[in-house]
C-alpha positions in Angstrom: -176.8 92.2 -27.2 -177.3 94.9 -25.2 -173.3 94.3 -24.7 -172.4 94.1 -28.1 -174.5 97.3 -28.3 -173.1 99.6 -26.2 -169.8 98.3 -27.3 -170.0 98.7 -31.1 -172.3 102.5 -30.5 -169.8 105.3 -31.3 -171.7 107.4 -28.9 -171.3 106.2 -25.2 -175.1 108.6 -24.2 -177.0 105.8 -24.8 -176.0 103.8 -22.2 -177.6 106.3 -20.0 -181.3 104.8 -21.0 -179.8 101.3 -19.9 -181.2 100.2 -16.8 -179.0 100.6 -13.3 -178.2 96.8 -13.5 -177.2 96.3 -17.1 -174.8 99.6 -16.9 -172.6 97.7 -13.8 -173.1 94.5 -16.5 -171.7 96.3 -18.9 -168.5 97.4 -16.6 -168.1 94.1 -15.2 -168.0 92.3 -18.2 -165.7 94.6 -20.2 -163.1 94.6 -17.3 -162.7 90.8 -17.7 -161.6 91.4 -20.7 -158.0 91.4 -20.8 -157.4 94.1 -24.1 -159.2 96.5 -23.9 -159.2 99.3 -26.9 -159.0 102.9 -25.7 -162.5 103.8 -27.5 -164.3 101.2 -24.9 -161.7 102.7 -22.2 -163.5 106.2 -23.1 -166.9 105.3 -23.0 -166.3 103.2 -19.8 -165.0 106.4 -18.2 -168.3 108.7 -19.2 -170.2 105.8 -17.8 -168.7 106.5 -14.6 -168.5 109.9 -14.7 -172.3 110.8 -16.0 -174.6 108.2 -14.6 -175.1 107.4 -11.4 -174.8 103.9 -9.7 -177.2 103.9 -6.6 -177.6 100.5 -5.7 -174.4 99.5 -2.9 -174.7 96.3 -5.0 -173.8 97.6 -8.0 -171.0 99.4 -6.8 -169.8 96.4 -5.4 -169.8 94.9 -8.2 -167.7 97.3 -10.5 -165.2 97.7 -7.5 -164.6 94.0 -7.3 -164.0 93.7 -11.1 -161.6 96.9 -10.9 -159.2 94.2 -8.3 -159.3 91.6 -11.5 -159.1 94.1 -14.6 -155.6 94.6 -16.1 -153.9 97.4 -14.1 -153.2 99.2 -17.3 -157.2 99.8 -17.9 -157.1 100.5 -13.7 -154.5 102.7 -14.2 -156.1 104.3 -17.0 -159.8 104.9 -15.5 -158.4 105.9 -12.8 -156.5 108.7 -14.1 -159.4 109.7 -16.5 -162.5 109.5 -14.4 -163.6 113.2 -12.7 -166.3 112.4 -10.8 -165.1 112.4 -6.7 -168.0 110.8 -5.2 -167.1 107.3 -8.3 -163.6 107.5 -7.5 -164.2 107.5 -3.7 -166.7 103.9 -3.6 -164.6 102.9 -7.0 -161.0 103.7 -6.4 -161.0 104.2 -2.9 -159.3 107.8 -3.7 -159.7 110.9 -2.7 
């Protein structure tokens, strides 16, 4: 239900009110799909750029999901996520 609400909503800021473990689940679940359309990727960029992931296990789960996601999706995220701290733990880049 939370996932469907986040996917179908036009405003990514809705996820701001969702607990961290649900935000992680949203990202991991979304990355597990073979084909993502641009709107979902834009939401994911917004989430990664604007919301904090304080728990180490959250960061590990997202990083592991990136390893199994499609190369095109990961490349899009690497090119569009601007948050320096997130780039470090998510992609291993500066």
